[in-house]
N, C-alpha and C positions, 0 to 999 in steps of 0.2 A: 690230314687230322693234327689236332694241335696237342704236341706233348706235354703242355704246362699243366699243372695241378687245375684241375677245374675249380670253382668257387665252392660248390656243394663239398667236393672230396676236401678241400683245404678247410673249410670251416668243420667239418665232422672231424678232420683229425686234431684240429687245435681245440676242438670242443673236448676232445678226450683228455687232452694235456689238462685244461681248465678242471675237469672232474677230477684228476689224479692229485691235484693240489697246486699250489701258487708256484711260480717260478722261484727257484732260489738258486743253488750252484749249476744250474744247467748250462750246458755250452750249445752254441751254433756249429754248423758243419765246420767254420773256419776256427774253432775254438774260442770265440769270444764269449763272454759271459752276459746269460739271459736274465741279469737281475733288473734289467731296464727294459721297457717295451721296445719293439723294433719290428721294422718290415724286413723280411728277408725276401730278395730278388731272386725269382726262379732261375735266372740267367747266371746267377753268382754261386747256385749252389754246386759243390762239386760234384763232376761226372765222373763214374767208375764203369769202364767198358769191360764186359766179359766175353770168354772164347766162345760161348753160345749166340753171341750176336745181341745179348742184352745189354741192358745199361740201368743204372741206378744213380739216383740222386740223393746225398743226404742231407735231409732238412735240418736235424738236430739231434744230438746225444747227450745224455749228461744226467745228473742226480738233481731231484727237485729238493726245495728246502724241507720237505716232509719226508724224505728219504728214499723214494722211488726212483729207480734209474728208466727214463724214458728215451727211446730212441725212434724216430721217425724218418721213412725214406719213401720215395717213390720208385718203381721198378717198371721198366720196360721190358716184356718178356716176349721173345719171338715165338712165330707159329710153331707149334710141335715141341716145344722145349718146356724143360722143368728149370727152376732156379737151383735147386740141389735136391738130392734124394729125400724121401721122407725123413723126418728126425723128430727129436723132441728137445725141450730146452726149458729151465725154470721160469723163463719169461712168459706171460700171457700177451696174446698178440689179437689185433684188430687189422684186418684188411678191407680196404674200401675200393670194390673193383670199378675203375673208371671206364676202361674200353676193351673190347674183346670179349673172347669165351675162354673162361677157366674150368677147371675141373679141380675140386678141393678133395683130398685124400684123407678121409677122417680116420681118428684113431680106432674105430670099429670097423675099417677095411672099407666102408662104403666110398664109394666116388660120386659127389655131388656137383652137377653143373651150376655155374655161376656166371653173371653177366654184369653189365653196367648197372650202377646204383645198388647192387647186392653186397652185404656186409658180412665177411665171416669173422667169427670169433674162436679163437683155439686157447684153450685153457692152459694153465701150466703144467709142464711135463706130460704132456699129451702128444703123442706121436701124430705127424700131420704131413702134408705135402701139398704140392700145385703143379699143375700141369695146364699150359695152353693148348686146348684142343679145337682152335679156331684156326682159320686160314690167314689171320692177320696177327699183326702183333697186339699183346694185350698190356694194359698199364692198371696198377693198382698202388696204394698207399698203404704202408705198414706202420702200424703204431705200436710199440712193444713197451710193456711196463713190466718191471719187476722189482723186487727189493734186494735182489742180487746184484752183485757187480756186473758191468757188462761183460759180453763173452769176447774172448780173442783179445 
């Protein structure tokens, strides 16, 4: 299994940025300004490892010229794991499922199975969660957009 962002997922994530507005004061994972076009190499993205065996690569985070805060990352979630307990935040999120079998925990309490190619949207301030219900690791890309300051 190739852990790199696949072409469809990457273009989908970048398309969401394009819809949010033109690049302004956004920053790449390394803190460099994105006022100029660039290519971000997957191998150069910072890798964060979690106690549950999961991994996350931050693609970018920053504020667009139009005022929206945008954060994009790829997560690998081991079988049977959750990235964190269900929660809510002011950001709206899109999840682009790349590999594996995930269960989306909706704010209405339902558990919805998702798989490769599925896209999950979570509206601002709605409780939500995610769990890998498969026997293999799952990967997904998160695009988070908010007018709020970044969390944490």
